[in-house]
C-alpha positions in Angstrom: 0.1 0.2 0.0 2.5 2.7 0.7 4.6 1.8 -2.8 1.1 3.0 -4.2 0.9 5.9 -1.8 4.6 6.6 -2.8 3.7 6.1 -6.6 1.0 9.0 -6.3 3.0 11.0 -4.3 5.7 11.2 -7.1 3.6 11.7 -9.7 1.5 14.2 -8.2 5.2 16.0 -7.8 6.2 15.6 -11.4 2.6 16.8 -13.0 2.9 19.8 -10.3 6.2 20.6 -11.8 4.4 20.3 -15.3 1.6 22.7 -14.4 3.6 24.8 -12.8 5.9 25.5 -15.8 5.4 28.7 -17.8 5.3 27.0 -21.1 3.3 24.7 -20.4 0.3 27.5 -18.9 1.1 29.3 -21.8 0.6 26.3 -24.1 -2.7 25.6 -22.6 -4.0 29.4 -22.9 -2.9 29.7 -26.2 -4.4 26.5 -27.3 -7.9 27.3 -25.9 -8.2 30.7 -27.2 -7.2 29.2 -30.3 -10.0 26.6 -30.1 -12.5 29.3 -29.0 -11.4 31.8 -31.7 -11.9 29.1 -34.7 -14.9 28.3 -32.9 -16.3 32.2 -33.3 -15.6 32.0 -36.7 -17.1 29.4 -38.2 -19.5 29.5 -41.0 -23.7 28.5 -40.4 -22.7 25.2 -42.4 -19.9 24.4 -40.3 -21.2 21.6 -38.2 -18.5 19.3 -38.4 -15.6 22.0 -37.9 -18.1 22.9 -34.8 -17.9 19.4 -33.4 -14.4 19.1 -34.0 -13.7 22.5 -32.1 -15.8 21.4 -29.3 -14.1 18.0 -28.6 -10.7 19.8 -28.7 -11.9 22.1 -26.2 -13.2 19.0 -24.3 -9.9 17.4 -24.5 -8.2 20.3 -23.2 -10.4 20.3 -20.2 -9.9 16.6 -19.6 -6.3 17.0 -19.3 -6.4 19.7 -17.1 -8.8 18.1 -14.6 -7.0 14.6 -14.6 -3.1 16.8 -14.1 -5.6 18.1 -11.2 -6.9 14.9 -9.8 -3.1 13.3 -10.0 -2.0 16.6 -7.9 -4.8 16.1 -5.1 -4.2 12.2 -5.1 -0.7 12.9 -4.6 -1.3 15.1 -1.7 -3.8 12.9 -0.1 -1.2 9.8 -0.3 1.4 12.2 1.4 -0.8 13.2 4.2 -1.6 9.5 4.5 2.1 8.6 4.5 2.5 11.0 7.5 0.0 9.9 9.0 1.0 6.6 9.3 4.6 7.4 9.9 3.2 9.2 13.3 0.9 6.4 13.8 3.6 3.7 13.6 6.3 6.0 15.6 3.4 6.4 18.4 3.2 2.9 19.0 6.9 2.2 19.2 6.7 4.6 21.8 9.2 7.2 20.3 
């Protein structure tokens, strides 16, 4: 169980480094803005293009949600690990 918690903690650390990178943030902002701009410029009969752009916006949102979940899971894992260490130390009388 600790291995999974440590893995979650490490994944959260890795993802945090990515999502806090200014280039990553800038890329997501630019990609979203580009999709929204293209979406607003579609013509009356461009149903397929609007559908595609809508899917792309959903994908960007799903990626952000996934990264946020990994970070939250890592924080929970870290707290759980610390609680278990504390419990173990208290049982040993240290």
